[in-house]
N, C-alpha and C positions, 0 to 999 in steps of 0.2 A: 857568635851567631852562626848558624849553619848556612853554607852557601846556597842551599835551596831557596833561601829568601831573596837571593840576587835575581832569581828568575820568576818568582811568584807573581802572577798578575801581568807578566810582560806581554802576553798575547790577548789579554782582555780580562773582563771581570765577571764572565758568565758563572763562575763557581766561587766568587769572592765570599768568604765567610762560611763556605761549605766544608764539611768533613766527610771524606770518602774512605770507607774501610775497604782495602784492596786485599782480597783473599787469593793467594797464589798456591796452586796445587802442582802435583808432580808430572806435568806434561812438559815435553821439550819446549813447547811455546812459552814456558816461563821466562825464557831469555828475553822476551819482548817486554817484560814488565817494567824494566828500568826506563825505556823510552815512554811507555804509557804513563807511568807515574809522573814523569817530569812534564808531559804534556798537560796533564790535569793540574799540576802545580802552576804551569804557565797561564792557566785560566783562573787562577786564584785559590785553588783548593788546598786544603791540608789532607795529605794522603797518609793513612795509618795502615801499614802493611801487616798482614797476618799470613803465616806460612805453614804448610804441612811439612812434616819431616822428609817426605819424598821430594818436595820442592827445593829443600835445602841442598839436595844432592845435585840439583841442576843449576840453580843460581845462588851465589853466595849471599848470606845475610848482610855482609858488609856492603855489597853492591846495592842491595835494596835500601839499606840505611842511607847510603849516599844519595840515592835517587829520591828519597822521600823526606829525609831529615828526621825520620823516626826509626827507632830500633824495632825490627820486626818482632811480632808476638808469635812465638813458636810453640810454647807450652803455656797452658793456663795455670794460674796460681791463686793465692788468696786475695789478690787484688780484683778478682772477678771481672776482668776487662770485657768478657763477653756480655755481661749484663750492663756494664757501663756504656759500651759502644753500640750494642744492638738490642738491648732489652728495654724494658719500660722504665727508663731513667731520664732525668732532666738533661743529662749530658749526652744523650744518644746522638750518633752520627746521622748524616743525611741519607746515605746510600751505602748498601753493601754490594760491592762489585767483585765477583769471583771470576778472575781472568788470569790464566786459563783454568777451565774446569774439566777434570777428567771424567770418564764414564763412572769410575769408582765414586768420586765425590758427588756427582749428580744423583746417582742411585742411593747413596747413603742419606742425602738430604731428603729425597722423596720418601724414604722409609723411616725418617725420624731418627736416624743413627747419628750420634755426634761424638765420634772418637778421635777427632783432630780439632785443633784450634779453629780451623776454617768451618768445619761442619757444625761445631758448637755455636759459632757466630751465626750461622744460617738458622739453626734451631731457634735462637733467641729472636732473630730478625722476623722469622715467620710468625712467632707468637706475639710479637709487639706490633706487627703491621708495618715494619720498616720496609722501604723499597729495596728489592733484591734484583740484581741483574747478573745473569750467568752467561759466560762466554765459553762455549765448548771448544775443546781442541783435543783430538785423538786420531787414531787410525780410522780409516773409512769403515772397515768391517766392524769395528767396535761401535761406531755411531749407528750402524744399520741393525744392530742387535735389537730385536723387538722389545725386550724388557727395558733396555736403555731408552728407546723411543717412547715407550709407555710412561716411563718415569719423567721424561721431558714434558709430555702432555699433562701428567698429574701435577707437576709443579706449575705449569702454565695456568691450570685451573685454579690454583691457589694464589694466583696473581704475580708469580715470578716472571720476570722478563728475560727472554733469551735473545742474544745478539749473535747472529751467524748460526752454524759455521759456514765457511766457504768450502764447498765440496770440489776439491781439485786433486789430481794425481793420486786418486784412491785414498785421500786423506780428508778428514774433517778439520780444516785449518781454522785457526783463530781468526775472527773477524778483523777487518782493517782498523787501524788506530782511529781514523776519522769516524768510522761508524760507532765504535765503542764510546768515544768522547761525546758524540752527539747524543747518544742514549743516556749517558750519565748526566749530561747537562739538562736533558728533558726530564729525567727522573727527579732531579734536584731543583728544577726550575719553578717559576712562580705559578704556572698553570692558569694565568689570567686570560689566555686565549683558548683554553680548553672548550671544546664544543664549537669553535669557530672554523669556518672554511676560509682559507686564504689562497688566493691565486696571485703568483708573481709571474710577470712576463719579462724575460731578460734576454740579453744577447742582441743580435742585429738581424735584420732582414736581408735577403739577397734577391735583387731584381735581375732576372736573366736577360742578357743581351742576345745570346744564342745558346746552343746546347752545351757550351763549354764555359763561356764567360758570364760575368754578372757584375753589377755595381752594388756597393754596400756601404754601410756606415761603420766607423770605427767603434768597437765596444769590446771590453774584456769580459763583460757579464758578471764581474765580481760584486758589484752592488747588489744585483739580483740574487746571487748566491748567499751574500750576507743577510739579506732580508729573509730568504727561505730558511736559513739556519736559525735566525732569531725567532721566527714564527714557530718553527718545530720546537725549539728549546722551551718556548712558553706554552706548549701543549696543543697547538693548533693542528688541524688536518690540512696539510700543505700540498698544493699542486703547483708545478713549475712548468711554464711554457718557455722553451728555449730555442734559439736559433741554431743553425747548423754549426757543428764543430765544438760546441760547448760540452764539457763533461759534467754530468749531473750526479748529485749524491744519492746513495741508495735509500735514504730515509724519506724521500719525497716521491710523489707520483709525477712523472715527467712526460710531457708531450712536445714534439718538435714541430717547428714551422719553418718554412722557407721564405716565401715572398709575402708582401702585404696582402695579396689575394688570399693566402692561406689564413692569415689572421682575420681577414674580413669574414671568412666562412666559419672560423672558430669562435669569434667573439660573441655572437648571439646565443651560443650554447653555454657560455661561462656561467658557472654556479659557484658563487662565493659571497661571504659576508664583507670581505675586504679584498679589493683588487689593487695591486701596486704595479705600475708600469715604468720601470727604469730602462726598458728596451730602447735601442737605437733603431726606431722604425723609419724606414725611408719616406721622405716627403714626395718622392717621385717614382713613377714606374714608366715602363716603355714597352713597345711591342716587340716581342721576342722573335728573333730570326731562327730559321731552322738550320740544323747542322752546325758547322763551324764556319763563320764568316772569314773569308780570305783576308790575310794581312798584307797582300800585295799592293793594295792602294788605300787611299784615305777613305774613311767611312764616317758618315755623319749619323748620329742617333738623336732622336727627338724625345725629350722627357715630358711626361705629362703629370699633373698633380695626382698624388695617390690619395685614396680615401683616408679619412682620419679615424683611427681605431678607437681612440678614447671615447668618442661620441657613441660608438656602438656598445660600449661597456657600461654606460650610465644606466642605473636602475634604482628605483625608489627603495630606500632603506639600506642601500649598499654604500660602503665607504669606498671612494675611488680616489687614488693618489697617482698624480702624474709627475713627470720629470721634464725639465727644460734645460737644454744645454746650448750655450752660445759661445762665441769667441770674439775678442777684439772690441768689446763694447764696455761701457761704464757699468758699475753696480746699479746705479739709478735706472739705466735703460734695461738692464737685465730684469730688475724687479718689475718694471712696467710691462715688458713682454710676457713675463711669467704670470702676472695678474690678468693680462688679457686672455691668455690661454685658459687659466683657471676659470674665468667667467664664461668663456666660449663653450667649454665642455662640462660646466657644472661640477668642477672637481672640489673635493673636500680638503685637499691639500696639494701643493706642488712644491717640488724641490728643484731649485734652480742653481746652476753653477756655470762658471766659465771654464772651458776645457783646459786652459793654461793652469788652472788651480786644482786639477784632478790628477792624482798619482795612482800607483798600482793599488795600494791598500788604504789610502787616505784621501780625503777630499776637503775642500772648503766649499760650503753650500749655504744657500739661503732657503729657509723653510717658510712658506707662505700659506696662510689659511684665510678664508673669507672673513672680512670684518675685523681681522687682527693684524697687529704690527708684525713685520717680518722678524724672524729670528735667525741669527747667524750661527753656523756650525763649522767647527774646524776639528778634524780628528780622524780616527780610523773608521772605515766603512761599517764595521760591525757596531760601533757606537752610534753611528747615524741610524742604522736599522733599528736599534733599541729605542731611540728617540722617536722615530717615525711611528712605531707601534704604540708607544706611550700616548702620542697625540691622537692616533686612530681610535684607540680605546676611549679616550676622552670625548671624541666626536660622537661615539656610539651611545654615550650615556644620555 
């Protein structure tokens, strides 16, 4: 058994049972394909590599074989792998990913030329309607060539997806691995959220004490990011509202908030079919002092109850999901407090947990819905996100 099976699915099941044809062409960025292939495998995919002869001069086929567990296809033969993998066949793969793609390969595909194993795969995929994703990587001046740009637009009109490039240092660099993986997962995903607008509010608020200091709640924002990724994977139009200091992925629309007051102003304008709020929103606010308060003597600050944002997000026909975090109480009391909040704000679902049971990438949580028994969850946050959207879709039916 090839060692690729030791890591397959180790980071999740977003690509479980999916087959990805990875076309590798003669850009120096081909050296990144080993890492990319293994990341796709960690999400459960079988990666089938196809290489041009120019790519073989940059990354050795043995390295690609190791990375994928499959011997690279470099030349086509009587087994007609291009028809089997990308044509109108019952064994067709799920996505053709060409990463990196040179200006030469992009232009050949746009003109219907198939003189390499990669371009022939693309010709079959275009004819069969198979999803195609292209990741350009070349010198900046090559990408600026008007005919190359016209060929990119031509392929986009045919339904081909493009990821990147990143224009840096006068180079059109290959998109980040995270961006590529997200687009592959979306292309191969169930699309059961296609046409739905999803809003995720994540991170924590900051209530200013003066112009320098603030009080806040602890939050990594990772649950919110897992929810945004899962919604995007399933075809949704995703908007992410995040607190200060959180890094946001390129594949979502992001807006930042600072204090509860910011969210209070933003909430009435929210437009979404499903809103999920794992954010650590402050329960208190305070009157901000000007400048920087001197630390030479003791200072007393007075906290006032902050407005509840969940109530401002309630709208008929919208699914609203809240979170409740507590510490040092029993599971029975946790459920009581969570159900009280669910009823108070008219939530369709609430996820409750004890902070002592929350880890960096995993959690133990209680999932509650009106009129239903509580369900216990223990596992990775991306698996929790998947379950939340399954239940949200059920509530919409």
